C-alpha positions as CSV (number, residue, x, y, z in Angstrom):
1,M,-53.9,-149.9,-45.0
2,D,-53.7,-146.3,-45.7
3,K,-50.4,-144.1,-44.2
4,I,-52.3,-143.0,-40.9
5,N,-53.4,-146.2,-39.7
6,R,-49.7,-147.5,-40.7
7,S,-47.7,-144.4,-38.7
8,V,-50.2,-144.9,-36.0
9,V,-49.2,-148.9,-36.0
10,I,-45.5,-148.1,-36.2
11,C,-45.9,-145.6,-33.2
12,C,-47.5,-148.6,-31.0
13,A,-45.1,-150.9,-31.9
14,A,-42.5,-148.7,-30.7
15,A,-44.2,-147.5,-27.9
16,G,-44.6,-151.1,-26.7
17,V,-40.7,-151.8,-27.5
18,C,-39.9,-149.1,-24.8
19,L,-42.2,-150.8,-22.2
20,L,-40.5,-154.0,-23.0
21,L,-36.9,-152.7,-22.6
22,S,-38.1,-150.7,-19.3
23,G,-38.0,-154.7,-18.0
24,P,-33.8,-155.2,-18.3
25,F,-33.0,-151.9,-18.3
26,A,-34.8,-150.7,-15.1
27,G,-32.6,-148.1,-14.1
28,L,-33.6,-146.0,-17.5
29,N,-37.5,-147.1,-17.0
30,W,-38.4,-143.2,-16.6
31,L,-36.6,-142.6,-20.1
32,F,-38.5,-145.3,-21.7
33,A,-42.1,-144.1,-20.1
34,V,-41.0,-141.0,-21.2
35,L,-40.7,-142.1,-25.0
36,A,-43.4,-144.8,-24.7
37,A,-46.2,-141.9,-23.2
38,G,-45.2,-139.6,-26.3
39,L,-45.3,-142.0,-29.1
40,L,-48.9,-143.7,-27.2
41,A,-50.0,-139.5,-27.1
42,A,-50.2,-138.9,-30.5
43,A,-51.0,-142.4,-31.6
44,S,-54.4,-142.0,-29.9
45,L,-54.8,-138.5,-31.3
46,A,-54.4,-140.0,-34.8
47,G,-56.1,-143.2,-34.9
48,G,-57.9,-143.3,-31.4
49,L,-57.6,-143.9,-27.9
50,W,-58.1,-147.7,-28.1
51,T,-55.5,-148.5,-30.3
52,A,-52.8,-146.9,-28.0
53,A,-54.9,-148.4,-24.6
54,A,-54.1,-151.7,-26.9
55,A,-50.3,-151.2,-27.6
56,L,-49.9,-150.2,-23.8
57,A,-51.7,-153.4,-22.5
58,A,-50.3,-155.8,-24.7
59,G,-46.8,-153.9,-24.2
60,T,-47.0,-154.1,-20.3
61,V,-48.3,-157.9,-20.2
62,V,-45.1,-158.8,-22.5
63,S,-42.6,-156.8,-20.4
64,A,-44.1,-158.4,-17.3
65,A,-44.0,-161.7,-18.7
66,V,-40.3,-161.4,-19.3
67,G,-39.0,-160.2,-15.9
68,G,-40.2,-157.2,-15.5
69,G,-42.9,-157.8,-12.9
70,V,-44.0,-155.1,-10.4
71,N,-41.8,-152.6,-12.4
72,A,-43.2,-153.1,-15.8
73,V,-46.2,-152.3,-14.1
74,M,-45.4,-149.2,-13.0
75,T,-43.8,-147.8,-15.8
76,A,-47.1,-148.3,-17.6
77,L,-49.2,-146.7,-15.1
78,G,-46.5,-144.1,-15.3
79,T,-47.0,-144.0,-19.2
80,A,-50.7,-144.1,-19.4
81,A,-50.9,-141.1,-16.6
82,M,-48.4,-138.6,-19.0
83,A,-49.9,-140.0,-22.4
84,F,-54.0,-140.2,-21.3
85,F,-53.9,-137.0,-19.7
86,L,-52.0,-135.1,-22.5
87,Y,-54.8,-136.8,-24.9
88,F,-57.7,-135.9,-23.0
89,G,-56.2,-132.2,-22.4
90,N,-56.0,-132.0,-26.5
91,E,-59.6,-133.4,-27.5
92,R,-61.4,-131.1,-24.7
93,G,-59.4,-127.8,-25.0
94,W,-57.5,-127.7,-22.2
95,S,-55.2,-124.9,-21.9
96,F,-51.5,-126.0,-21.7
97,K,-51.2,-124.8,-18.0
98,R,-54.5,-127.3,-17.2
99,M,-52.9,-129.9,-19.1
100,M,-49.4,-129.9,-17.7
101,L,-50.7,-129.5,-14.2
102,T,-53.3,-132.5,-14.8
103,A,-50.9,-135.0,-16.1
104,A,-47.8,-134.1,-14.0
105,A,-50.0,-134.5,-11.0
106,A,-51.3,-137.6,-12.1
107,M,-47.6,-138.7,-12.6
108,V,-46.2,-137.5,-9.7
109,V,-49.3,-139.9,-7.7
110,V,-47.8,-142.5,-9.8
111,S,-44.1,-141.7,-8.8
112,F,-44.6,-141.7,-5.5
113,A,-46.7,-145.2,-5.6
114,E,-43.4,-146.5,-7.6
115,Q,-41.3,-145.7,-5.7
116,L,-43.2,-146.8,-2.4
117,A,-43.6,-150.7,-4.1
118,A,-39.8,-150.8,-4.8
119,A,-39.2,-150.1,-1.2
120,Y,-41.9,-152.6,0.2
121,I,-40.4,-155.4,-2.1
122,Q,-37.0,-154.4,-0.5
123,T,-37.9,-153.9,2.8
124,G,-41.4,-155.0,3.5
125,V,-42.2,-151.7,5.0
126,I,-43.9,-148.4,3.9
127,N,-43.0,-144.8,5.4
128,K,-41.7,-141.6,4.4
129,D,-37.8,-143.1,4.9
130,S,-38.8,-146.2,2.5
131,L,-38.5,-143.7,-0.5
132,M,-34.9,-143.4,0.1
133,V,-34.2,-147.4,-0.5
134,P,-34.0,-146.9,-4.4
135,F,-31.9,-144.2,-4.3
136,E,-29.7,-146.6,-1.5
137,M,-29.4,-149.1,-4.3
138,M,-28.6,-146.4,-6.7
139,F,-25.7,-145.2,-4.4
140,D,-24.4,-148.1,-3.8
141,A,-23.6,-148.7,-7.6
142,F,-22.1,-145.1,-8.0
143,Y,-20.0,-145.7,-4.6
144,E,-18.3,-149.0,-6.7
145,Q,-18.3,-147.1,-9.9
146,L,-16.2,-144.2,-8.5
147,V,-14.0,-146.8,-6.5
148,A,-13.3,-148.8,-9.8
149,A,-12.5,-145.5,-11.6
150,G,-9.6,-144.6,-8.9
151,T,-10.9,-142.6,-6.3
152,A,-10.2,-143.5,-3.1
153,A,-12.6,-145.2,-0.8
154,G,-12.9,-142.7,1.5
155,A,-13.3,-139.7,-0.3
156,A,-15.8,-142.1,-2.6
157,R,-17.9,-142.5,0.6
158,Q,-17.9,-138.8,1.5
159,I,-19.2,-137.5,-2.0
160,I,-21.8,-140.8,-1.4
161,D,-22.9,-139.5,2.0
162,R,-23.3,-136.3,0.8
163,A,-25.4,-136.9,-2.0
164,R,-27.5,-138.8,0.3
165,V,-28.1,-135.7,2.7
166,G,-29.0,-133.8,0.0
167,I,-31.3,-136.1,-1.4
168,N,-33.1,-137.2,2.2
169,N,-33.9,-133.5,2.5
170,T,-35.5,-133.2,-1.2
171,I,-36.7,-136.8,-1.9
172,V,-40.6,-135.0,-2.2
173,S,-39.6,-132.4,-4.0
174,Y,-37.4,-134.3,-6.3
175,I,-39.7,-137.1,-7.2
176,V,-42.6,-133.9,-8.2
177,L,-39.7,-131.9,-10.1
178,S,-38.9,-135.1,-11.9
179,A,-42.9,-136.4,-12.6
180,V,-43.4,-132.7,-14.5
181,T,-40.2,-132.8,-16.4
182,E,-41.1,-136.3,-17.8
183,T,-44.4,-135.3,-18.3
184,F,-43.3,-132.1,-20.4
185,A,-40.9,-134.2,-22.1
186,A,-43.5,-136.7,-23.5
187,F,-45.4,-133.7,-23.9
188,L,-42.4,-132.3,-26.7
189,I,-42.3,-135.9,-28.3
190,C,-45.9,-136.2,-28.6
191,R,-45.8,-132.7,-30.2
192,S,-43.1,-133.8,-32.7
193,V,-44.2,-137.2,-33.8
194,S,-47.7,-135.2,-34.4
195,R,-46.3,-133.0,-36.9
196,R,-43.9,-135.0,-38.5
197,V,-45.2,-137.9,-38.9
198,F,-48.9,-137.2,-38.6
199,G,-48.8,-134.3,-40.3
200,S,-51.0,-132.5,-37.7
201,E,-49.9,-129.4,-35.1
202,Y,-50.6,-130.0,-31.0
203,P,-53.1,-127.0,-30.4
204,A,-52.4,-127.1,-27.3
205,F,-48.7,-125.9,-27.9
206,S,-49.9,-122.5,-29.1
207,F,-50.3,-121.7,-25.1
208,M,-46.5,-122.0,-24.4
209,Q,-46.1,-118.9,-26.5
210,G,-47.8,-116.6,-23.7
211,F,-46.9,-118.8,-21.0
212,R,-46.0,-116.5,-18.0
213,M,-46.1,-116.8,-13.9
214,D,-47.8,-114.2,-12.1
215,R,-45.4,-111.0,-10.7
216,T,-45.5,-111.7,-6.7
217,G,-44.5,-115.3,-7.3
218,G,-41.6,-114.2,-9.8
219,I,-40.2,-111.9,-6.7
220,I,-40.9,-114.8,-4.2
221,F,-39.0,-116.9,-6.2
222,L,-35.9,-115.3,-6.6
223,A,-35.9,-113.8,-3.3
224,A,-36.1,-117.5,-1.8
225,F,-33.6,-118.4,-4.5
226,A,-31.1,-115.8,-3.3
227,L,-31.5,-116.4,-0.2
228,S,-30.9,-120.2,-0.3
229,I,-27.6,-119.1,-1.4
230,F,-26.2,-117.4,1.7
231,V,-28.4,-119.3,4.3
232,G,-26.7,-123.0,2.9
233,S,-27.3,-126.2,4.7
234,G,-29.4,-126.7,8.1
235,F,-33.4,-126.8,8.8
236,L,-34.0,-123.4,7.0
237,G,-31.7,-124.4,3.9
238,A,-33.5,-127.5,3.4
239,V,-37.0,-126.0,3.5
240,L,-35.7,-123.1,1.1
241,N,-34.3,-126.0,-1.1
242,N,-38.1,-127.7,-1.3
243,F,-39.4,-124.5,-1.9
244,I,-37.2,-123.8,-4.9
245,I,-37.5,-127.2,-6.2
246,I,-41.0,-127.4,-6.3
247,L,-41.5,-124.4,-7.9
248,I,-38.9,-124.8,-10.7
249,P,-41.0,-126.9,-12.8
250,P,-43.6,-124.0,-13.4
251,F,-41.1,-121.3,-13.8
252,F,-38.6,-123.4,-16.1
253,L,-41.7,-123.0,-18.8
254,G,-41.7,-119.5,-18.4
255,G,-38.3,-119.4,-18.8
256,L,-38.3,-121.5,-21.7
257,S,-41.4,-119.4,-23.1
258,V,-39.4,-116.3,-22.9
259,V,-36.7,-117.9,-25.0
260,L,-39.1,-119.2,-27.7
261,Y,-40.9,-115.8,-28.1
262,M,-37.7,-114.3,-28.5
263,M,-36.3,-117.0,-30.8
264,D,-39.8,-116.3,-32.8
265,M,-39.0,-112.3,-33.0
266,W,-35.2,-112.9,-33.9
267,E,-36.5,-115.6,-36.7
268,F,-33.8,-118.4,-35.7
269,P,-34.2,-121.0,-38.1
270,R,-36.0,-123.9,-37.1
271,Y,-33.1,-126.5,-36.3
272,A,-31.9,-124.0,-33.5
273,R,-35.6,-124.7,-31.3
274,S,-34.7,-128.5,-31.7
275,A,-30.8,-127.6,-30.5
276,L,-32.4,-126.1,-27.5
277,Y,-34.2,-129.0,-26.7
278,V,-31.7,-131.6,-27.5
279,C,-29.4,-129.5,-24.8
280,I,-32.0,-129.0,-22.2
281,A,-32.6,-132.9,-22.4
282,L,-28.7,-133.6,-22.1
283,S,-28.6,-131.0,-19.3
284,L,-30.7,-133.8,-16.9
285,F,-27.9,-136.1,-16.9
286,F,-25.3,-133.1,-15.6
287,P,-26.5,-131.7,-12.6
288,Y,-23.8,-129.5,-12.3
289,F,-24.7,-128.2,-15.5
290,S,-28.7,-128.5,-15.5
291,L,-30.3,-125.6,-17.5
292,L,-33.2,-126.4,-15.4
293,D,-32.3,-123.8,-12.7
294,A,-31.2,-121.3,-15.3
295,F,-34.7,-121.1,-17.3
296,A,-36.4,-121.0,-13.3
297,V,-34.7,-117.7,-13.0
298,L,-35.1,-116.7,-16.4
299,G,-38.9,-117.4,-15.5
300,A,-39.1,-115.9,-12.5
301,L,-37.1,-112.5,-14.2
302,D,-39.7,-112.7,-16.9
303,A,-42.4,-112.8,-14.0
304,A,-41.2,-110.0,-12.3
305,G,-40.4,-107.8,-15.6
306,N,-41.7,-109.1,-18.3
307,Y,-39.3,-109.6,-21.2
308,R,-41.5,-109.5,-24.0
309,K,-42.6,-106.0,-23.6
310,L,-39.2,-105.5,-25.4
311,G,-40.2,-107.0,-28.3
312,E,-43.7,-104.6,-28.8
């Protein structure tokens, strides 16, 4: 077995382990899906589609057999949506925008299906309110953690109630944002594995350097973002928040493109770019210090004014 084939087998095995862990660690199934998708996409590009598909099927069957159940199947569907659309996009020479849009759209469908399936298992009913069921389980666990940490029961309940209202008003947009963010994370993992393990560059990533949104869209996003600060809660605030959340992913990519362009122009070392990706990933676990909003605003400003002219 040559080095490439051995690396493909290792990537597929690692992806299978990620799918297996999604059963006992259901709260982190999104993380395992992202890791598995990135590994399988890279393995597909190096060793062929059917090798990765077989690894996905095997991992899903084992995970479901040891207790993952429906959760294992839904995690596998999310993994497949991200991995194989990244593979097909590269093989067919799609632009970065088209590839991300298609893969993220497939992931959005799977995410909605996963939320509704979890709700149906718990309540036996499927409707818009059912989307909140998985979050209610998370809220209950978080409430217990707050009380255990010494927070007064009344104060903890107020925190949970505010979070519940915020999620309920933006749940659809939240699912869309999560799907796009997870797809982009899988893309970065695929690119890194393709380059470092298989010694091949992911061609579609070159499109990222010139990723830029329309000027009119940038102005509209900035206006909505500024207006949301003054409007606060209420119906108009909920509408603006949903509008902003849906637009954050493309403008986030635009902002990231600007930063990467500046880093190349100023000749930052390679590890600085890796550190940037790590900081972005870590910020997802701290909502009050998320870089998504900051990069989205940067991308909107670039769309309106084009920072890249400064380097020309």
